[in-house]
C-alpha positions as CSV (number, residue, x, y, z in Angstrom):
1,M,-12.4,-78.3,14.6
2,V,-13.0,-75.2,16.6
3,A,-14.0,-71.7,15.4
4,E,-13.0,-68.7,17.6
5,Q,-13.7,-65.0,17.6
6,N,-11.8,-62.7,19.9
7,G,-10.7,-65.7,21.9
8,Q,-14.2,-67.0,22.4
9,V,-15.2,-70.4,21.0
10,I,-18.2,-69.8,18.8
11,G,-18.5,-73.2,17.1
12,A,-17.1,-76.7,17.0
13,A,-17.4,-79.8,14.8
14,W,-16.0,-83.2,15.8
15,T,-16.3,-86.9,15.1
16,R,-16.1,-89.9,17.4
17,V,-16.4,-93.6,17.1
18,I,-18.6,-94.7,20.0
19,P,-21.7,-96.9,20.2
20,A,-24.2,-94.0,20.0
21,Y,-27.4,-93.7,17.9
22,G,-25.6,-92.6,14.7
23,H,-23.0,-95.4,14.9
24,I,-22.5,-97.7,11.9
25,D,-19.3,-99.5,12.7
26,N,-15.9,-98.9,14.1
27,D,-14.5,-97.5,10.8
28,T,-17.2,-94.8,10.5
29,P,-16.9,-91.8,12.8
30,E,-20.1,-90.1,13.9
31,L,-20.3,-86.4,13.4
32,A,-21.5,-83.7,15.8
33,I,-21.5,-79.9,15.4
34,S,-22.5,-77.0,17.5
35,I,-22.5,-73.3,16.6
36,A,-23.5,-70.6,19.1
37,P,-26.9,-69.4,18.0
38,E,-25.9,-65.8,17.4
39,F,-23.2,-67.0,14.9
40,R,-25.4,-69.3,12.8
41,G,-26.1,-68.5,9.2
42,F,-22.7,-67.0,8.5
43,G,-21.0,-70.0,6.9
44,I,-19.0,-71.0,10.0
45,G,-20.5,-74.4,10.2
46,T,-19.8,-75.1,6.5
47,K,-16.2,-74.1,6.9
48,L,-15.8,-76.3,10.0
49,M,-17.4,-79.3,8.3
50,K,-15.4,-79.0,5.1
51,R,-12.1,-78.8,7.1
52,L,-13.2,-81.8,9.2
53,F,-13.9,-83.8,6.0
54,E,-10.4,-83.0,4.8
55,V,-8.9,-84.3,8.1
56,L,-11.0,-87.4,8.0
57,R,-10.0,-88.2,4.3
58,N,-6.4,-87.6,5.1
59,N,-6.7,-90.1,7.9
60,G,-8.1,-92.8,5.7
61,Y,-11.8,-92.6,6.6
62,E,-14.3,-93.5,3.8
63,Q,-17.4,-92.0,5.3
64,T,-19.0,-90.3,8.3
65,S,-22.5,-90.7,9.8
66,L,-24.9,-88.7,11.9
67,S,-28.3,-88.8,13.4
68,V,-30.6,-85.7,13.5
69,Q,-34.2,-85.1,14.6
70,K,-36.5,-84.8,11.6
71,D,-37.8,-81.4,12.7
72,N,-34.3,-79.9,13.1
73,P,-33.5,-77.2,10.5
74,A,-30.0,-78.6,10.3
75,V,-31.3,-81.5,8.2
76,R,-31.1,-79.2,5.1
77,F,-27.6,-78.1,6.2
78,Y,-26.4,-81.7,6.3
79,Q,-28.0,-82.5,2.9
80,R,-26.3,-79.5,1.3
81,L,-23.0,-80.9,2.6
82,G,-23.6,-84.3,0.9
83,Y,-25.4,-86.3,3.6
84,P,-28.3,-88.2,2.1
85,I,-30.9,-89.7,4.4
86,V,-30.3,-93.5,4.5
87,R,-32.7,-94.4,7.2
88,D,-35.9,-92.8,8.6
89,D,-36.8,-93.9,12.1
90,Q,-39.8,-93.6,14.4
91,G,-42.4,-92.0,12.2
92,E,-42.9,-88.2,12.1
93,Q,-41.3,-87.6,15.5
94,G,-38.2,-89.7,15.0
95,D,-34.7,-89.2,13.6
96,Y,-33.0,-89.3,10.2
97,F,-29.8,-91.4,9.9
98,M,-27.5,-89.8,7.4
99,V,-24.2,-91.0,5.8
100,K,-21.7,-89.0,3.8
101,K,-19.2,-90.7,1.6
102,L,-15.8,-88.9,1.8
103,R,-14.2,-90.5,-1.3
């Protein structure tokens, strides 16, 4: 999913099934999102994510995963979108592993 304003890409959300840190299995796509800093806080990320969840559901996916650094403010964003923390790695400086059920 891509968000554009005046022909400029200002945000994107995507999933992939690759053996990266947030990988569970080959049936669970790992999520990534990026919003240009000046466009954060306006609901663009939420809209991209909700549309991406619809596409994943329509394509038969049951869940999606992600990994995020514990000190990243996006942790709260992911939690609001239904991603609970399922694993806490590497103490205070590590990452959270989060999984959202789509059904």
